[in-house]
C-alpha positions in Angstrom: 2.0 -84.9 -33.3 -1.6 -85.6 -33.9 -3.7 -85.5 -30.8 -6.6 -87.9 -30.2 -9.1 -85.1 -30.8 -7.6 -84.2 -34.2 -7.5 -88.0 -35.1 -11.2 -88.2 -34.2 -12.0 -85.0 -36.4 -10.0 -86.5 -39.5 -12.0 -89.7 -39.0 -15.3 -87.9 -38.9 -14.4 -86.0 -42.0 -13.3 -89.3 -43.8 -16.8 -90.8 -42.7 -18.6 -87.8 -44.2 -16.7 -88.0 -47.4 -17.1 -91.8 -47.8 -20.8 -92.0 -46.8 -21.6 -89.0 -49.0 -19.8 -90.8 -51.9 -22.0 -93.9 -51.2 -25.1 -91.8 -51.3 -24.2 -90.4 -54.5 -23.9 -93.8 -56.2 -27.0 -94.9 -54.3 -29.0 -92.4 -56.3 -27.2 -93.0 -59.7 -28.4 -96.6 -59.2 -32.0 -95.6 -58.4 -32.5 -93.2 -61.3 -31.1 -95.3 -64.0 -34.4 -96.9 -64.4 -36.5 -93.8 -65.3 -33.6 -92.7 -67.5 -33.8 -96.0 -69.5 -37.6 -96.4 -69.1 -38.6 -95.6 -72.7 -36.0 -98.0 -73.9 -37.3 -100.8 -71.6 -40.8 -100.0 -73.0 -39.7 -100.3 -76.5 -37.3 -103.2 -76.2 -38.8 -106.1 -78.4 -37.6 -108.7 -75.7 -39.4 -106.6 -72.8 -42.0 -104.3 -74.1 -42.9 -103.2 -70.7 -46.2 -101.4 -69.9 -46.3 -98.1 -67.9 -47.6 -100.2 -64.9 -44.7 -102.6 -65.0 -42.3 -99.7 -65.4 -43.9 -98.2 -62.1 -43.6 -101.6 -60.5 -39.8 -101.6 -61.1 -39.6 -98.7 -58.8 -42.2 -99.8 -56.5 -40.8 -103.3 -56.0 -37.4 -101.9 -55.1 -38.9 -99.4 -52.6 -41.2 -102.1 -50.8 -38.1 -104.5 -50.3 -36.1 -101.3 -49.2 -38.9 -100.3 -46.7 -39.6 -103.6 -45.2 -35.8 -104.5 -44.9 -35.0 -101.2 -43.2 -36.4 -102.0 -39.6 -34.3 -105.1 -39.5 -31.2 -103.1 -40.3 -32.2 -100.3 -37.9 -32.4 -102.8 -35.2 -29.0 -104.2 -35.9 -27.5 -100.6 -36.5 -28.4 -99.7 -32.9 -26.7 -102.9 -31.6 -23.9 -104.1 -34.0 -20.9 -102.7 -35.8 -22.3 -100.1 -38.2 -19.3 -99.8 -40.7 -19.5 -103.5 -41.5 -23.3 -103.6 -42.0 -22.9 -100.6 -44.3 -20.2 -102.3 -46.3 -22.3 -105.5 -46.7 -25.3 -103.5 -47.9 -23.3 -101.5 -50.5 -21.8 -104.7 -51.8 -25.3 -106.3 -52.2 -26.9 -103.4 -54.0 -23.9 -102.9 -56.3 -24.0 -106.5 -57.6 -27.8 -106.5 -57.8 -27.7 -103.3 -60.1 -25.1 -104.8 -62.4 -27.1 -108.1 -62.5 -30.1 -106.2 -63.8 -28.2 -105.4 -67.1 -28.0 -109.2 -67.6 -31.7 -110.0 -67.4 -34.0 -111.0 -70.3 -37.6 -110.5 -69.0 -39.7 -108.5 -66.6 -39.6 -111.2 -63.9 -35.9 -111.4 -63.7 -35.5 -107.6 -64.0 -38.1 -107.1 -61.3 -36.3 -109.5 -59.1 -32.9 -107.9 -59.6 -34.1 -104.4 -59.0 -36.1 -105.5 -55.8 -33.0 -107.1 -54.3 -31.3 -103.7 -54.6 -33.7 -102.7 -51.8 -32.0 -105.2 -49.3 -28.5 -103.6 -49.7 -29.8 -99.9 -49.7 -31.8 -100.7 -46.5 -28.6 -101.4 -44.7 -27.1 -98.2 -45.7 -30.0 -95.8 -45.6 -31.0 -96.8 -42.1 -27.5 -96.7 -40.5 -25.5 -94.1 -42.3 -27.4 -91.2 -40.8 -26.9 -92.5 -37.3 -23.1 -92.6 -37.9 -23.1 -89.0 -39.1 -25.1 -87.9 -36.1 -22.4 -89.4 -33.8 -19.5 -88.1 -35.8 -20.7 -84.4 -35.4 -22.3 -82.2 -32.7 -26.0 -81.2 -32.8 -25.0 -77.5 -33.9 -23.5 -78.7 -37.1 -25.8 -81.5 -38.2 -27.9 -79.2 -40.6 -24.8 -78.6 -42.6 -23.5 -82.1 -42.4 -26.7 -83.6 -43.5 -26.8 -81.1 -46.2 -23.4 -82.3 -47.6 -24.5 -85.8 -47.2 -27.8 -85.3 -48.9 -26.5 -83.0 -51.6 -25.4 -86.5 -53.0 -29.0 -87.2 -53.8 -29.7 -84.5 -56.5 -26.1 -85.0 -57.8 -26.4 -88.9 -57.9 -30.1 -88.6 -59.4 -28.8 -86.3 -62.0 -26.0 -88.6 -62.9 -28.5 -91.4 -63.0 -30.6 -89.5 -65.6 -27.7 -88.0 -67.6 -25.4 -91.0 -67.7 -28.2 -93.5 -67.8 -29.7 -91.6 -70.8 -26.4 -91.2 -72.7 -25.1 -94.6 -72.1 -28.6 -96.0 -73.1 -28.3 -94.0 -76.4 -24.8 -95.1 -77.2 -24.6 -98.7 -75.8 -28.1 -99.6 -74.8 -29.8 -99.9 -71.4 -28.0 -103.1 -70.3 -24.8 -101.2 -70.2 -26.4 -98.4 -68.1 -27.1 -100.8 -65.2 -23.6 -102.3 -65.3 -21.8 -98.8 -65.3 -24.2 -97.8 -62.4 -23.6 -100.9 -60.3 -20.0 -102.0 -60.5 -18.2 -98.9 -58.9 -20.1 -99.5 -55.6 -17.9 -102.5 -54.9 -15.0 -100.2 -54.3 -16.9 -98.0 -52.0 -18.0 -101.1 -49.9 -14.3 -101.7 -49.3 -13.9 -98.3 -48.1 -16.5 -98.6 -45.6 -14.5 -101.1 -43.6 -11.8 -98.4 -43.0 -14.3 -96.1 -41.3 -14.5 -95.5 -37.5 -17.8 -96.6 -36.0 -18.3 -93.7 -33.6 -19.5 -94.2 -29.9 -23.3 -93.6 -29.9 -24.2 -90.3 -28.3 -20.6 -89.1 -27.7 -21.5 -85.8 -29.4 -24.6 -85.2 -27.4 -23.2 -85.4 -23.9 -22.4 -81.7 -23.6 -25.4 -80.5 -25.6 -28.1 -79.0 -23.3 -30.7 -79.8 -25.8 -29.6 -83.4 -26.4 -30.7 -86.6 -24.8 -27.7 -87.3 -22.6 -25.2 -90.1 -22.6 -25.7 -93.1 -24.7 -27.1 -96.2 -23.3 -28.1 -99.7 -24.4 -30.8 -99.7 -26.8 -34.0 -101.2 -25.2 -36.3 -103.6 -26.6 -39.5 -102.3 -28.0 -38.0 -99.0 -29.5 -40.3 -98.9 -32.5 -43.3 -98.9 -30.2 -41.6 -96.0 -28.4 -41.2 -94.0 -31.6 -44.9 -94.3 -32.4 -45.6 -92.8 -29.0 -43.4 -89.8 -29.8 -45.5 -87.1 -31.3 -42.7 -84.9 -32.6 -41.3 -87.9 -34.4 -44.6 -89.1 -35.9 -45.4 -85.4 -37.2 -42.0 -85.2 -38.8 -42.4 -88.6 -40.5 -45.9 -88.0 -41.7 -44.8 -84.9 -43.5 -41.9 -86.5 -44.9 -44.1 -89.2 -46.4 -46.2 -86.7 -48.3 -42.9 -85.1 -49.4 -41.6 -88.3 -50.5 -44.8 -89.2 -52.4 -44.3 -86.1 -54.5 -40.5 -86.6 -55.2 -41.2 -90.2 -56.0 -43.7 -89.2 -58.7 -41.5 -86.6 -60.1 -38.3 -88.7 -60.2 -40.1 -91.7 -61.8 -42.1 -90.0 -64.4 -40.7 -86.5 -65.2 -38.4 -87.6 -68.1 -41.3 -89.6 -69.6 -43.6 -86.6 -69.2 -41.2 -84.3 -71.0 -40.7 -86.7 -73.8 -44.3 -87.8 -74.2 -46.3 -84.9 -73.2 -44.1 -82.0 -74.2 -42.2 -83.2 -77.3 -38.6 -83.6 -76.1 -36.4 -86.1 -77.5 -35.3 -89.1 -75.3 -31.9 -87.5 -74.7 -33.2 -83.9 -74.3 -35.7 -85.1 -71.6 -33.2 -87.0 -69.5 -30.3 -84.4 -69.9 -32.6 -81.5 -69.2 -34.2 -82.9 -66.2 -30.9 -84.3 -64.9 -29.3 -80.9 -65.3 -32.1 -79.2 -63.4 -32.0 -81.8 -60.5 -28.3 -81.5 -60.1 -28.1 -77.7 -60.1 -31.3 -77.0 -57.9 -30.5 -79.9 -55.7 -27.1 -78.9 -54.9 -28.2 -75.2 -54.3 -31.3 -75.9 -52.3 -29.7 -78.6 -50.0 -26.8 -76.5 -49.1 -28.9 -73.4 -48.5 -31.4 -75.5 -46.6 -28.7 -76.9 -44.3 -27.2 -73.5 -43.6 -30.6 -71.9 -43.1 -31.8 -74.8 -40.9 -28.8 -74.4 -38.4 -29.4 -70.6 -38.5 -33.0 -70.7 -37.7 -32.5 -73.6 -35.2 -30.3 -71.1 -33.2 -33.3 -69.0 -32.7 -36.1 -71.5 -32.2 -36.1 -75.2 -31.2 -38.6 -75.7 -34.1 -36.2 -74.1 -36.8 -35.7 -77.2 -38.9 -39.4 -77.8 -39.1 -40.3 -74.2 -39.9 -37.6 -74.1 -42.7 -38.9 -77.4 -44.2 -42.6 -76.6 -43.9 -42.5 -73.1 -45.5 -40.1 -74.0 -48.2 -42.3 -76.9 -49.2 -45.4 -74.9 -49.2 -43.7 -72.3 -51.5 -42.8 -75.1 -53.9 -46.4 -76.2 -54.5 -47.6 -73.5 -56.9 -44.2 -73.7 -58.8 -44.7 -77.5 -59.2 -48.3 -76.8 -60.7 -46.9 -74.4 -63.2 -44.2 -76.9 -64.2 -46.9 -79.6 -65.1 -49.3 -77.2 -66.9 -47.3 -74.6 -68.8 -46.8 -75.5 -72.5 -43.9 -73.1 -73.1 -40.7 -75.0 -72.5 -38.9 -71.9 -71.0 -41.6 -71.4 -68.5 -42.1 -75.1 -67.8 -38.4 -75.8 -67.1 -38.0 -72.5 -65.1 -41.0 -73.2 -62.8 -39.6 -76.9 -62.4 -36.2 -75.4 -61.3 -37.7 -73.0 -58.7 -39.8 -75.8 -57.4 -37.0 -78.2 -57.0 -34.9 -75.6 -55.2 -37.6 -75.1 -52.8 -38.3 -78.8 -52.3 -34.6 -79.6 -51.6 -34.3 -76.9 -49.0 -36.0 -79.2 -46.6 -33.6 -82.1 -47.1 -30.9 -81.3 -44.5 -33.2 -79.7 -41.9 -35.9 -82.6 -41.7 -33.3 -85.4 -41.3 -31.6 -83.3 -38.7 -35.0 -83.2 -37.0 -35.4 -87.0 -37.2 -32.1 -87.7 -35.4 -32.7 -84.8 -32.9 -36.1 -85.9 -31.6 -35.0 -89.4 -30.4 -32.2 -90.7 -28.0 -28.9 -91.3 -29.3 -29.1 -95.1 -28.9 -32.4 -95.1 -31.1 -31.2 -93.2 -34.1 -30.7 -96.0 -36.6 -34.0 -97.5 -35.4 -35.7 -94.1 -35.8 -34.1 -93.6 -39.4 -35.3 -97.3 -40.3 -38.8 -96.6 -39.1 -38.9 -93.4 -41.1 -37.6 -95.1 -44.1 -40.4 -97.7 -43.8 -43.1 -95.0 -43.3 -42.3 -92.5 -45.9 -41.8 -95.2 -48.6 -45.0 -97.3 -47.8 -46.9 -94.1 -47.7 -44.9 -92.1 -50.2 -42.9 -93.5 -53.2 -44.2 -97.0 -53.0 -47.6 -96.0 -54.3 -46.9 -92.9 -56.2 -45.0 -94.2 -59.3 -47.4 -97.0 -59.7 -50.4 -94.7 -59.1 -49.3 -92.3 -61.7 -48.7 -95.0 -64.1 -52.0 -96.5 -63.6 -53.8 -93.1 -63.8 -51.8 -92.4 -67.0 -53.3 -95.6 -68.6 -56.7 -94.6 -67.8 -56.4 -90.9 -68.9 -53.0 -89.3 -69.8 -49.7 -88.9 -68.1 -50.2 -85.0 -68.1 -53.4 -85.6 -66.0 -51.9 -88.2 -63.8 -48.9 -86.1 -62.6 -51.2 -83.5 -61.0 -51.3 -85.6 -57.8 -47.8 -84.3 -57.2 -48.5 -80.6 -56.4 -51.2 -81.9 -54.0 -48.8 -84.0 -52.1 -46.3 -81.1 -51.7 -49.0 -79.1 -50.2 -49.9 -81.9 -47.7 -46.3 -82.3 -46.5 -45.8 -78.5 -46.0 -48.9 -78.2 -44.0 -48.1 -81.1 -41.7 -44.6 -79.7 -41.1 -45.9 -76.3 -40.4 -48.5 -77.5 -38.1 -46.0 -79.6 -36.3 -43.6 -76.7 -35.8 -46.6 -74.5 -34.3 -47.8 -77.3 -31.9 -44.2 -78.2 -31.1 -43.3 -74.6 -30.1 -46.4 -74.5 -27.7 -45.5 -77.9 -26.2 -41.8 -77.7 -26.2 -40.8 -80.4 -28.7 -37.2 -80.3 -29.6 -36.3 -80.7 -33.3 
């Protein structure tokens, strides 16, 4: 006979599997755009400029960031599984609709609408995972969840590129969007866990859950640990947004790769390094966090600083082997922080503020991070070259690492928990 505890554990594992699967398709959807960017630029009906290509990513991110606080507020007060299901449905239909457009205006509108659906998912899903599993397991749990990012991103590049070559860019959007409707239905089967139930017996937690109080966004701004984590995350996201949006075009335009070689090579690097880096980071974060309360921040900060010189080599080397090798090492080091830094976000706030905290972080990291970076790089490229424009990426990597290391040092002296 299955006990209530065993039933809850199975429900938690099901939730992790479904939410991780959704996260995979989330990133397939996002990175179909850079995979088909050159085709959108060359399509006689569109002939998009580099600035317009940048705006396709930026428009989505702006809507995603602005809608997130609304869903964060709802996520701390309403049924989370239903909100996630609705969000997944909206973004899936919007992605498919992009394949039916015939001009920049309608394509921009379709891609921007995707941000509404992803805002519901991105702000709420991590809070559900934090309530499915205890604090000691969250680094590994978030590593599994966020491992879907490199896998999904790589599939977006690889499948998007291959489908584009075989059937055209419209088919790529349709294939990326429609499977999400099935995942939206699966969300309705998930248990919405009690808020804070896994923190009650944790001496380092915030105690039993309570009713989310008004003004929680103001409270987050006054939380120095939270602000430090998010500012570093914004610089990190600026760098990743620039790499994700422009690396295939950089390889094709500046280094002489074919369209298919650029998307497939970059996609393969992302999936392998992301999978390895994310899992190592989750395990390492949990291990270091047992020895110091700032373990998640130290792992994130040091690994990010080590990634900066590798990123510089990846953008300056002319030998293809050296370039791709440096890019692979940089990506492993960058992805090491994925699980730890998201664990830090949910750990530095009370259980009944987690969806709000994730939503606020989404708004901040995108407004300061990958909202400006694709468009900035595209604009700089038009005034100089793409090779010169991408050099802002290593600088942003350094800034993120410095902020996290400083936060870990100061937090250790002041007793911040992360």
